[in-house]
C-alpha positions in Angstrom: 18.2 16.3 11.0 17.0 16.7 7.4 16.1 13.0 7.3 13.0 13.6 9.4 11.6 15.8 6.7 12.0 13.0 4.2 9.6 10.9 6.2 7.0 12.7 4.2 8.1 10.3 1.4 7.5 7.2 3.4 4.0 6.7 1.9 5.6 6.4 -1.5 6.9 3.1 -2.9 10.0 4.9 -4.3 11.0 8.5 -5.0 13.4 10.5 -7.0 15.9 13.3 -6.0 13.3 15.8 -7.3 10.8 14.4 -4.9 13.4 14.7 -2.1 14.1 18.3 -3.1 10.4 19.1 -2.9 10.0 17.4 0.5 13.0 19.2 2.0 12.5 22.5 0.3 16.0 22.5 -1.2 17.4 22.8 -4.8 17.6 19.7 -7.0 21.4 19.8 -7.1 21.5 19.8 -3.3 19.0 16.9 -3.2 21.2 14.8 -5.5 24.2 15.3 -3.1 22.0 14.5 -0.2 20.5 11.3 -1.8 24.0 10.0 -2.5 25.1 10.7 1.0 22.1 9.0 2.5 22.7 5.9 0.3 26.3 5.7 1.6 25.0 6.1 5.2 22.4 3.3 4.6 19.4 5.5 5.1 18.3 5.2 1.4 18.3 2.2 -0.9 19.1 3.1 -4.5 16.9 0.9 -6.7 18.2 2.4 -9.9 19.7 5.7 -11.1 18.0 8.5 -9.3 15.3 6.4 -7.6 15.4 5.5 -4.0 13.5 3.8 -1.1 13.8 4.7 2.6 15.8 1.9 4.2 13.2 1.4 6.9 10.5 1.0 4.2 12.5 -1.4 2.2 12.7 -3.9 5.1 9.0 -3.9 5.5 7.9 -4.3 1.9 5.6 -7.1 0.9 6.0 -9.4 -2.1 3.4 -7.3 -4.0 5.5 -4.1 -3.2 8.5 -5.8 -4.8 6.4 -6.9 -7.7 5.4 -3.2 -8.3 9.0 -2.1 -8.0 9.9 -4.8 -10.5 7.3 -3.4 -13.0 8.8 0.1 -12.5 12.5 -0.8 -12.9 12.0 -1.9 -16.5 9.1 -0.5 -18.5 7.4 -2.2 -20.1 7.7 -5.5 -18.3 5.5 -8.1 -16.5 6.2 -10.6 -13.7 6.7 -14.0 -15.2 8.7 -17.3 -15.2 9.3 -19.0 -11.8 8.3 -15.8 -9.9 4.8 -16.0 -11.4 4.7 -19.8 -11.2 5.6 -19.7 -7.5 3.0 -16.9 -7.0 0.3 -19.2 -8.5 1.5 -22.2 -6.5 2.7 -24.1 -9.6 6.3 -24.2 -8.6 8.1 -25.2 -5.4 11.2 -23.4 -6.6 10.9 -20.1 -4.7 13.9 -17.9 -4.2 13.6 -15.3 -1.5 13.9 -11.7 -2.8 14.4 -12.9 -6.4 12.0 -11.5 -9.0 11.9 -12.4 -12.6 10.2 -10.5 -15.4 9.8 -10.5 -19.1 10.5 -7.3 -21.0 10.9 -5.8 -24.5 14.0 -3.6 -24.1 17.0 -5.5 -22.8 17.9 -8.3 -20.5 19.3 -6.8 -17.3 19.8 -7.5 -13.7 19.2 -5.0 -10.8 20.5 -6.0 -7.4 19.6 -3.3 -4.8 20.1 -4.2 -1.1 19.9 -8.0 -1.1 17.2 -8.3 -3.8 17.5 -9.4 -7.4 15.3 -8.1 -10.2 16.1 -10.1 -13.3 14.7 -9.2 -16.8 14.6 -11.4 -19.8 14.1 -9.8 -23.2 11.7 -11.4 -25.6 10.5 -10.7 -29.1 7.5 -8.3 -29.2 5.3 -10.9 -30.8 5.5 -13.0 -27.6 4.7 -10.1 -25.3 1.2 -10.9 -24.3 -0.7 -13.1 -21.9 -0.5 -10.9 -18.8 -2.9 -8.7 -16.9 -2.8 -5.9 -14.4 -4.0 -7.1 -11.1 -3.7 -5.0 -7.9 -1.5 -2.5 -9.7 0.9 -5.3 -10.8 1.5 -6.5 -14.4 1.8 -10.3 -14.1 1.6 -13.2 -16.6 -1.1 -15.8 -16.4 0.1 -19.1 -15.1 0.0 -20.6 -18.5 1.9 -17.7 -20.1 4.6 -17.8 -17.3 5.1 -21.4 -18.1 5.3 -20.8 -21.9 7.8 -17.9 -21.3 10.0 -20.3 -19.2 9.9 -23.0 -21.8 10.6 -20.6 -24.6 13.7 -19.2 -22.9 14.8 -22.7 -21.9 14.4 -24.0 -25.4 17.1 -21.5 -26.5 19.4 -22.1 -23.6 18.6 -18.8 -22.0 16.9 -20.1 -18.8 17.3 -22.9 -16.3 14.2 -24.6 -14.8 13.6 -27.9 -13.0 10.3 -29.1 -14.7 9.9 -31.9 -12.1 9.3 -29.2 -9.5 6.3 -27.9 -11.3 2.7 -28.9 -10.7 1.8 -29.2 -14.4 -1.6 -30.6 -13.7 -2.6 -27.1 -12.4 -2.1 -25.7 -15.9 -4.8 -25.4 -18.6 -3.2 -27.5 -21.4 -5.8 -26.2 -24.0 -4.7 -22.6 -23.3 -1.0 -23.5 -23.5 -1.6 -25.2 -27.0 -3.6 -22.2 -28.2 -1.1 -19.6 -27.0 2.0 -21.5 -28.1 1.0 -21.7 -31.8 3.1 -18.7 -32.8 6.2 -19.9 -31.0 9.2 -21.6 -32.7 9.0 -25.3 -33.4 11.7 -26.2 -30.8 9.6 -24.5 -28.1 6.4 -26.1 -29.2 8.0 -29.6 -29.1 9.1 -29.2 -25.5 5.7 -27.8 -24.5 4.0 -30.8 -26.2 6.2 -33.3 -24.4 5.7 -31.6 -21.0 1.9 -31.3 -21.5 1.6 -35.0 -22.5 3.2 -36.2 -19.2 
């Protein structure tokens, strides 16, 4: 079975039809047909157009693997909001297989095989406050909080602030970073940081 040749791709986080063609020694057009067939048979998971994961790999991926996939699905983007706050232990609102990111291009939702990758577009002037750690672009805990409040202040995000451990956040950093944000965002931040 041709699928056994594709096990060469199991070391990759994801692959394209061109990668499959190279692994199988077939033409790209044939690989496109094969990838579509394997998605229908449940052997591949399509994460977005022309990018796949072996089904057996998908089931064993760690949180960090999903974070890396999240960074890949929408470029540029970084992990933020409740996903980052849960990662840092600030929030008890953890949704399994649900990953939130902030991006520059467009708000979009990808839902491959029981997972959700949700992207929220923000203005470029607010696209900062993240770092690359372990190959993952992720917001600092303070910036993840600011991102959530910013989107919330414009009715674009829901969050239960009572489920957050606000004492774990550096209020001085929040005030410094939030100076460029709209007044309605700053007012909510000020109120939350006072409590």
